[in-house]
Steps between C-alpha positions, in 0.01 A plus 500: 500500500401685187713477185637853551625414849649171386708671230611782731755484778298751704268273700536658843178495696315275256297215641549152361213254516558131442244322287460141613340197332233292667343215307585665166365841605689817591450635852633782718538476874233718654741704713714584194196600293367721782818707481401609148123459468187518706397136475230499768234400244701211348439144624808370689583129499728309739763289325784343699404706807536831309218729391523555126306683229462368148617736228254367241163329531515123517261300285190368670357255247189420703356628825593302813242244604291541813662801665396848389767758573393832656601724209620513140774693319355819348695450177488131409242355740736252669371390841692654791548354847494826698190716514695827514701447182400623155766357266659158449833640379705817477427515126124502562542785748704701251261416214208631706709804583564564131127481431417738785830679562350801680320271744806301601796734466577401858581147378840619387693679770729789431803277560415287196502797263829636637682164526642511147588867456 
């Protein structure tokens, strides 16, 4: 919820997304994030039998040994497990969007911009 919605009693129709912690990193459940964003290009991970998306990039101090992953994050170069994904986190997807906002206006759906009016 944005700070304006939190201070107002008029929250009807607003979506609430729960940010969860997983090994000291913030995640969103994939189905909750899909209600607000187009996250098709973000790498999902399975944690406790739930598909989640990391909000911020996780550090990757050195490349994994032996196995070469099929693709890399376009923003920070982190190795990704799925060939069809472009970003390791929601932040990387939004950062790329900010750099090329005309190219990826479709990343943010109309619902996101109207959620806090």
